C-alpha positions as CSV (number, residue, x, y, z in Angstrom):
1,X,-8.9,2.1,8.7
2,X,-9.8,0.4,5.5
3,X,-8.7,0.6,1.9
4,X,-10.3,3.7,0.4
5,X,-11.9,1.6,-2.4
6,X,-14.3,4.2,-3.8
7,X,-11.6,6.5,-4.4
8,X,-9.5,4.0,-6.0
9,X,-12.3,2.8,-8.3
10,X,-13.1,6.5,-9.2
11,X,-9.6,7.3,-10.0
12,X,-9.1,4.0,-12.0
13,X,-12.3,4.7,-14.0
14,X,-11.9,8.5,-14.6
15,X,-8.2,8.4,-15.0
16,X,-7.9,6.5,-18.1
17,X,-10.8,8.4,-19.8
18,X,-9.1,11.8,-19.1
19,X,-5.7,10.5,-20.2
20,X,-7.4,9.2,-23.5
21,X,-8.6,12.7,-24.2
22,X,-5.7,14.7,-23.1
23,X,-2.7,12.3,-24.0
24,X,-3.8,9.2,-25.8
25,X,-0.2,8.0,-26.5
26,X,0.1,7.1,-22.8
27,X,-2.6,4.6,-22.7
28,X,-1.3,1.0,-22.2
29,X,-1.9,-0.9,-25.4
30,X,-4.2,1.9,-26.5
31,X,-7.0,0.4,-24.2
32,X,-8.9,2.2,-21.6
33,X,-9.5,-1.1,-19.7
34,X,-5.9,-2.3,-19.4
35,X,-4.9,1.3,-18.3
36,X,-7.6,1.3,-15.7
37,X,-6.5,-2.0,-14.3
38,X,-2.8,-0.9,-14.3
39,X,-3.8,2.3,-12.6
40,X,-5.8,0.5,-9.9
41,X,-2.9,-2.0,-9.3
42,X,-0.4,0.7,-9.0
43,X,-2.8,2.4,-6.4
44,X,-3.1,-0.8,-4.3
45,X,0.8,-1.3,-4.5
46,X,1.5,2.3,-3.4
47,X,-1.2,2.0,-0.6
48,X,0.2,-1.3,0.8
49,X,3.7,0.1,0.7
50,X,2.5,3.1,2.7
51,X,0.4,1.2,5.2
52,X,2.9,-1.8,5.8
53,X,6.3,-0.4,5.4
54,X,6.5,3.5,5.5
55,X,3.8,4.5,7.9
56,X,4.6,2.1,10.9
57,X,8.4,2.6,10.6
58,X,8.7,6.3,9.8
59,X,5.7,8.3,10.4
60,X,3.6,6.5,13.2
61,X,3.3,8.6,16.5
62,X,3.3,5.1,18.3
63,X,6.8,4.3,17.3
64,X,8.3,6.4,20.1
65,X,6.4,4.7,22.9
66,X,8.3,2.5,25.3
67,X,8.0,-1.2,25.1
68,X,8.9,-4.2,27.1
69,X,12.4,-5.6,26.6
70,X,12.9,-8.8,24.5
71,X,14.1,-11.7,26.4
72,X,15.8,-14.3,24.4
73,X,16.4,-17.8,25.6
74,X,19.7,-19.5,25.3
75,X,20.0,-21.8,22.3
76,X,18.5,-25.1,22.9
77,X,16.3,-24.0,25.8
78,X,12.7,-23.0,25.6
79,X,11.4,-19.7,27.1
80,X,9.8,-20.4,30.5
81,X,6.9,-18.2,31.2
82,X,6.1,-17.9,34.9
């Protein structure tokens, strides 16, 4: 599953325009461009946090599958694969 770039770009373009019409006091430095870039970066940050941290650890159905035990070698000795 890739990053939903079309929807991110649409929200980053349309969001500042609507924000400028409804509540222009919330634009960053009174600029549509800077507000759009900030919105896009926030979306990417939230998406990365969701896909890297939250989903695999808390919401993934694969987290309950059994897995092989981890064998650790004693300190100073390499793991011998046979």
